[in-house]
C-alpha positions as semicolon CSV with decimal commas, in nm:
position;residue;x (nm);y (nm);z (nm)
1;M;-0,020;-0,002;0,066
2;G;0,285;0,242;0,055
3;R;0,413;0,172;-0,269
4;A;0,083;0,256;-0,426
5;R;0,023;0,576;-0,245
6;E;0,372;0,684;-0,343
7;N;0,367;0,660;-0,723
8;N;-0,035;0,768;-0,693
9;R;0,133;1,045;-0,524
10;S;0,446;1,071;-0,803
11;T;0,211;1,138;-1,056
12;R;-0,109;1,333;-0,897
13;Q;-0,146;1,669;-1,066
14;N;-0,092;1,996;-0,813
15;P;-0,415;2,239;-0,795
16;M;-0,229;2,418;-1,157
17;G;-0,355;2,095;-1,339
18;M;0,002;2,053;-1,389
19;M;0,253;1,703;-1,347
20;G;0,538;1,759;-1,094
21;H;0,881;1,953;-1,173
22;P;0,804;2,018;-1,598
23;R;0,570;2,296;-1,416
24;K;0,912;2,441;-1,225
25;S;1,044;2,440;-1,619
26;R;0,733;2,622;-1,747
27;V;0,710;2,895;-1,488
28;A;1,121;2,953;-1,599
29;T;1,003;2,968;-1,963
30;Q;0,727;3,252;-1,916
31;K;0,912;3,399;-1,651
32;S;1,188;3,503;-1,871
33;K;0,922;3,571;-2,133
34;H;0,759;3,822;-2,019
35;L;1,100;3,989;-1,812
36;E;1,187;4,080;-2,183
37;S;0,856;4,231;-2,162
38;E;0,892;4,656;-2,131
39;T;0,552;4,748;-2,105
40;L;0,547;4,456;-1,805
41;R;0,872;4,614;-1,683
42;Q;0,727;4,958;-1,677
43;Q;0,380;4,831;-1,505
44;A;0,579;4,658;-1,275
45;A;0,777;4,938;-1,161
46;G;0,428;5,189;-1,177
47;N;0,200;4,958;-0,964
48;S;0,162;4,766;-0,665
49;K;0,148;4,342;-0,743
50;E;-0,214;4,406;-0,692
51;Q;-0,241;4,628;-0,962
52;F;0,002;4,450;-1,176
53;A;-0,155;4,100;-1,166
54;H;-0,488;4,262;-1,285
55;S;-0,353;4,457;-1,629
56;P;-0,455;4,360;-1,959
57;D;-0,159;4,429;-2,054
58;F;-0,031;4,146;-1,827
59;H;-0,221;3,893;-1,967
60;S;-0,200;3,987;-2,219
61;E;0,169;3,891;-2,235
62;F;0,115;3,576;-2,041
63;M;-0,100;3,402;-2,303
64;N;0,116;3,518;-2,587
65;A;0,457;3,329;-2,350
66;V;0,227;3,028;-2,358
67;M;0,179;3,046;-2,690
68;G;0,472;3,104;-2,788
69;A;0,662;2,820;-2,574
70;Q;0,385;2,630;-2,665
71;D;0,545;2,662;-3,093
72;A;0,873;2,646;-2,973
73;H;0,864;2,323;-2,801
74;T;0,649;2,160;-3,123
75;Q;0,960;2,322;-3,324
76;M;1,210;2,102;-3,062
77;S;0,970;1,760;-3,079
78;T;0,982;1,811;-3,462
79;Q;1,297;1,844;-3,511
80;T;1,467;1,548;-3,278
81;L;1,216;1,342;-3,425
82;N;1,311;1,455;-3,777
83;S;1,704;1,435;-3,716
84;K;1,896;1,136;-3,552
85;A;2,167;1,350;-3,500
86;V;1,941;1,530;-3,281
87;Q;1,801;1,209;-3,124
88;E;2,192;1,143;-3,059
89;G;2,317;1,435;-2,905
90;M;2,041;1,497;-2,666
91;K;2,060;1,176;-2,546
92;H;2,446;1,258;-2,436
93;I;2,327;1,575;-2,299
94;L;2,063;1,373;-2,087
95;L;2,349;1,121;-2,032
96;Q;2,683;1,285;-1,994
97;H;2,535;1,631;-1,849
98;S;2,236;1,648;-1,739
99;G;2,296;1,371;-1,394
100;L;1,952;1,180;-1,563
101;W;2,059;0,835;-1,517
102;E;2,237;0,950;-1,182
103;A;1,896;1,070;-1,095
104;L;1,721;0,768;-1,145
105;R;1,902;0,544;-1,005
106;A;1,845;0,778;-0,671
107;A;1,480;0,771;-0,759
108;A;1,525;0,371;-0,768
109;A;1,700;0,323;-0,508
110;S;1,499;0,534;-0,269
111;Q;1,171;0,288;-0,358
112;K;1,314;-0,005;-0,276
113;S;1,195;-0,171;0,080
114;P;1,481;-0,139;0,309
115;S;1,533;-0,527;0,357
116;L;1,664;-0,507;-0,041
117;V;1,870;-0,258;0,061
118;E;2,257;-0,352;0,076
């Protein structure tokens, strides 16, 4: 039962309807897009956070950033699917530079019962 509960917890959606860690990268992407907007920089400088939150410009820039990120992810995925070289390059980065293998091993080790851990 404990393992089922852990698995359920790891796949549970947060209140914004997004799964786990990808939310962090989405927020980072959104933040960087918003920081590019001169209009938003000016509004942030001249308004309280609450006033800024209700700005139609903030909503418009937010929606533009969401659509821009979708386009960028679609283009990146298409390039990866269509190019063996890009696929190999991404796998190399994942295995040699991102710590993917190590993180997977650590996650697997933390799921073992105490009697199976050496």
